C-alpha positions as CSV (number, residue, x, y, z in Angstrom):
1,X,30.1,9.6,-8.9
2,X,28.5,9.1,-5.8
3,X,25.1,7.5,-5.8
4,X,22.3,9.0,-4.7
5,X,21.3,8.3,-0.8
6,X,18.2,6.3,0.2
7,X,16.2,6.2,3.0
8,X,13.6,2.9,3.1
9,X,10.1,3.7,4.8
10,X,8.1,1.4,6.0
11,X,4.4,2.2,7.0
12,X,2.7,0.0,9.5
13,X,-0.6,-1.3,10.8
14,X,-0.9,-4.5,12.5
15,X,1.6,-6.3,11.1
16,X,3.0,-7.8,14.3
17,X,3.7,-11.5,12.2
18,X,6.0,-10.0,9.4
19,X,7.5,-6.6,10.0
20,X,10.3,-7.8,12.2
21,X,11.4,-9.5,8.9
22,X,11.3,-6.8,6.3
23,X,12.9,-4.4,9.0
24,X,15.7,-7.1,9.2
25,X,16.3,-7.4,5.5
26,X,16.0,-3.5,5.0
27,X,18.5,-2.9,8.2
28,X,21.7,-5.3,6.5
29,X,21.1,-3.8,2.9
30,X,24.2,-1.0,2.4
31,X,22.1,0.4,-0.2
32,X,20.0,2.6,2.9
33,X,21.2,5.0,4.7
34,X,18.1,4.5,7.6
35,X,15.4,2.5,8.1
36,X,12.2,4.9,8.9
37,X,9.2,2.3,10.3
38,X,5.9,4.8,10.9
39,X,3.8,2.8,13.1
40,X,0.3,4.0,11.9
41,X,-1.9,3.6,15.3
42,X,-1.5,-0.4,15.7
43,X,-3.7,-2.6,17.7
44,X,-1.5,-5.3,17.7
45,X,2.1,-6.1,19.1
46,X,3.7,-4.2,16.2
47,X,4.8,-1.6,18.3
48,X,6.6,-3.5,20.6
49,X,8.0,-5.6,18.0
50,X,9.8,-2.2,16.2
51,X,10.7,-1.0,19.7
52,X,12.8,-4.2,20.3
53,X,15.1,-2.7,17.2
54,X,16.2,0.4,19.3
55,X,18.1,3.1,17.7
56,X,18.6,0.4,14.7
57,X,15.9,2.6,13.3
58,X,14.3,5.8,13.2
59,X,10.9,5.0,14.8
60,X,7.5,7.1,14.1
61,X,4.6,6.2,16.3
62,X,1.0,7.5,15.2
63,X,-1.2,7.6,18.2
64,X,-4.1,6.4,15.8
65,X,-4.8,5.3,12.6
66,X,-4.4,7.8,9.8
67,X,-4.2,5.5,6.7
68,X,-1.0,4.5,4.7
69,X,-1.0,8.2,2.8
70,X,-0.1,9.6,6.0
71,X,2.1,7.4,7.1
72,X,4.3,7.6,3.8
73,X,4.4,11.3,4.4
74,X,5.2,11.2,7.9
75,X,8.5,9.0,7.0
76,X,9.0,11.3,3.7
77,X,9.2,14.5,6.2
78,X,12.1,12.7,8.2
79,X,13.9,11.3,5.6
80,X,17.5,12.4,5.3
81,X,17.9,10.5,1.8
82,X,17.8,11.7,-1.6
83,X,15.7,8.9,-2.6
84,X,12.9,7.1,-0.6
85,X,11.8,3.4,-0.9
86,X,8.8,2.3,0.1
87,X,8.2,-1.4,1.2
88,X,5.0,-3.1,3.1
89,X,5.5,-4.4,6.5
90,X,3.4,-7.3,5.5
91,X,6.0,-9.2,3.0
92,X,7.0,-12.4,4.0
93,X,10.3,-13.1,2.1
94,X,11.7,-9.8,1.2
95,X,15.5,-10.5,0.0
96,X,18.1,-8.7,-1.2
97,X,17.4,-9.8,-4.5
98,X,14.2,-7.9,-4.3
99,X,15.6,-4.7,-3.5
100,X,18.3,-4.4,-5.9
101,X,15.9,-4.8,-8.8
102,X,13.7,-2.3,-7.2
103,X,16.4,0.5,-7.0
104,X,18.3,-0.6,-10.0
105,X,16.5,1.4,-12.8
106,X,16.5,4.6,-10.5
107,X,20.1,4.1,-9.5
108,X,21.2,3.5,-13.3
109,X,19.6,7.0,-14.4
110,X,17.2,5.0,-16.4
111,X,13.8,6.0,-14.6
112,X,12.6,8.8,-12.2
113,X,10.6,6.1,-10.3
114,X,9.7,2.4,-10.1
115,X,7.1,0.3,-9.1
116,X,8.1,-3.1,-8.0
117,X,5.6,-5.7,-7.8
118,X,4.9,-9.3,-6.5
119,X,5.1,-11.9,-9.8
120,X,5.1,-15.3,-9.3
121,X,5.8,-17.8,-12.3
122,X,4.5,-16.7,-15.6
123,X,1.5,-15.3,-14.2
124,X,0.9,-12.1,-14.8
125,X,-0.1,-9.0,-11.6
126,X,-3.3,-7.4,-13.0
127,X,-2.8,-5.2,-9.9
128,X,0.7,-4.2,-10.3
129,X,-0.1,-0.7,-10.4
130,X,-1.2,-0.9,-6.7
131,X,1.5,-2.5,-5.4
132,X,3.4,-0.3,-2.4
133,X,7.1,-1.4,-3.4
134,X,8.4,1.8,-5.0
135,X,11.0,4.3,-5.1
136,X,11.1,8.1,-5.7
137,X,13.1,11.1,-5.7
138,X,12.1,13.1,-2.3
139,X,12.2,16.3,-4.4
140,X,9.4,15.0,-6.6
141,X,7.0,14.2,-3.6
142,X,7.4,17.1,-1.8
143,X,4.9,19.3,-3.9
144,X,1.7,16.7,-3.3
145,X,2.6,15.7,0.7
146,X,-0.6,17.3,1.6
147,X,-2.3,15.6,-1.3
148,X,-0.6,12.0,0.1
149,X,-1.7,12.7,3.7
150,X,-5.4,12.9,2.3
151,X,-5.3,10.2,0.3
152,X,-5.4,7.3,2.9
153,X,-5.7,3.6,1.0
154,X,-5.7,5.8,-2.2
155,X,-2.0,6.9,-2.4
156,X,-0.7,4.0,-4.7
157,X,-3.4,5.6,-7.2
158,X,-2.9,9.1,-6.6
159,X,0.9,8.9,-7.5
160,X,0.5,6.7,-10.3
161,X,-1.3,9.7,-11.7
162,X,0.9,12.4,-10.2
163,X,3.6,10.7,-12.1
164,X,2.0,9.9,-15.0
165,X,4.2,11.8,-17.5
166,X,7.3,10.9,-15.8
167,X,9.8,8.1,-16.3
168,X,8.2,5.3,-14.1
169,X,9.3,1.8,-14.9
170,X,7.1,-0.9,-13.7
171,X,9.8,-4.6,-12.5
172,X,8.3,-7.4,-11.7
173,X,10.0,-9.0,-8.0
174,X,9.8,-12.9,-8.7
175,X,8.2,-14.4,-6.0
176,X,7.7,-12.1,-3.6
177,X,5.1,-12.7,-1.0
178,X,3.2,-10.5,1.2
179,X,0.1,-11.8,3.5
180,X,-3.2,-11.0,2.5
181,X,-5.7,-9.2,5.4
182,X,-7.8,-12.5,5.6
183,X,-4.0,-14.4,6.7
184,X,-3.1,-11.4,9.2
185,X,-6.3,-10.4,11.0
186,X,-9.6,-12.1,12.1
187,X,-12.2,-12.9,9.3
188,X,-14.2,-9.9,10.8
189,X,-11.4,-7.3,11.0
190,X,-10.1,-8.3,7.6
191,X,-13.5,-7.5,6.2
192,X,-14.1,-4.4,7.5
193,X,-10.1,-3.5,6.3
194,X,-11.1,-4.7,2.8
195,X,-14.7,-2.6,3.1
196,X,-12.5,0.3,4.0
197,X,-9.7,0.1,1.6
198,X,-12.0,-0.2,-1.3
199,X,-14.2,2.5,-0.9
200,X,-11.2,4.7,-0.3
201,X,-9.6,3.6,-3.3
202,X,-12.8,3.8,-5.4
203,X,-13.1,7.7,-4.2
204,X,-9.8,8.0,-5.3
205,X,-10.2,6.5,-8.4
206,X,-13.4,8.5,-9.0
207,X,-11.3,11.9,-9.0
208,X,-9.3,11.1,-12.2
209,X,-12.6,11.6,-14.5
210,X,-15.8,13.1,-14.8
211,X,-17.9,10.5,-13.6
212,X,-21.7,10.5,-14.5
213,X,-23.7,11.8,-11.3
214,X,-25.4,8.3,-10.9
215,X,-21.5,7.0,-10.2
216,X,-20.8,10.0,-8.3
217,X,-23.6,9.9,-5.9
218,X,-22.5,5.7,-5.7
219,X,-19.2,6.3,-4.7
220,X,-20.1,9.0,-2.3
221,X,-22.5,6.4,-1.0
222,X,-19.9,3.5,-0.3
223,X,-18.3,5.1,3.0
224,X,-22.0,4.4,4.6
225,X,-22.1,1.1,3.5
226,X,-21.3,-2.1,6.5
227,X,-21.9,-5.3,4.3
228,X,-20.8,-7.2,1.8
229,X,-23.8,-7.9,-0.1
230,X,-24.5,-3.7,0.0
231,X,-21.2,-3.1,-1.4
232,X,-21.6,-5.7,-4.4
233,X,-24.7,-4.4,-5.1
234,X,-23.7,-0.6,-5.2
235,X,-20.8,-1.8,-7.3
236,X,-22.7,-3.4,-9.9
237,X,-24.8,0.2,-10.5
238,X,-21.8,1.8,-12.1
239,X,-21.9,2.3,-15.4
240,X,-18.2,3.9,-15.5
241,X,-16.5,0.4,-16.8
242,X,-12.9,1.1,-15.7
243,X,-14.3,2.1,-12.4
244,X,-16.6,-0.9,-12.1
245,X,-14.1,-3.7,-13.3
246,X,-11.3,-2.6,-10.7
247,X,-13.8,-2.8,-7.8
248,X,-15.1,-6.0,-9.1
249,X,-11.7,-7.7,-9.9
250,X,-9.9,-6.6,-7.3
251,X,-12.1,-5.6,-3.7
252,X,-14.7,-7.7,-4.6
253,X,-12.4,-10.6,-4.9
254,X,-10.5,-9.9,-1.5
255,X,-14.0,-9.2,0.3
256,X,-15.5,-12.5,-1.0
257,X,-12.4,-14.6,0.8
258,X,-13.2,-12.8,4.0
259,X,-16.7,-12.7,3.6
260,X,-16.5,-16.5,3.3
261,X,-14.5,-16.9,6.3
262,X,-17.1,-15.0,8.2
263,X,-19.9,-17.4,6.8
264,X,-17.3,-20.6,8.0
265,X,-17.3,-19.4,11.6
266,X,-21.4,-18.7,11.5
267,X,-21.3,-14.8,10.8
268,X,-23.6,-15.0,8.0
269,X,-25.2,-11.7,8.7
270,X,-22.0,-10.1,7.0
């Protein structure tokens, strides 16, 4: 029986340092019938790097940043494959073995979708549910494209909820490495991106359950916060333990890294 066709989709926002390596590995993998790159309004040289691949890839250039969810939807709508595999553009060592591991459960009929999360040694990845490396049947995503397009950085949380009743496997991708925002951008830009991502993920998480009125008010106000201390203070006031734990253990940790770099450069006012 002929295996289902697969389109690889790479959403890109300011990944000039790494995206060429990711795309090259995908292009050389016979599992994919096409590689679709969606430039999500990058302000660095990402678009120039992608243009260098010419007709080897399908390039979608969004003139302004619309968020990861919107970029993925643009790729899905252009995809010719029965399956769509998502890969982040900031991976530094994506290999054929990683790709094979990600695709295998679906191709063997053992899963409806797969989440491949980076894993190093025996250390568990507590945020495996937020990984960007995923594969789905395109037909399963079609009913949810509008929701995905509006989800921005909360798209992974949304997909997890939408596929909660499906056969979804989480697979470790041994030693896969992606650059963190404070490794890719200036401290200030990294800080702003972490803060914006945290707000959007928090808002998506808040839709999963009925929150206390006080918590809903805090989440609604996060978009108006512009500095680390205010964000940290607001998070500590959230009474929903699941939501608070996520924001403290994930977003605040990364914000602290960017915040420390800002202080080291004399920008302590953040």
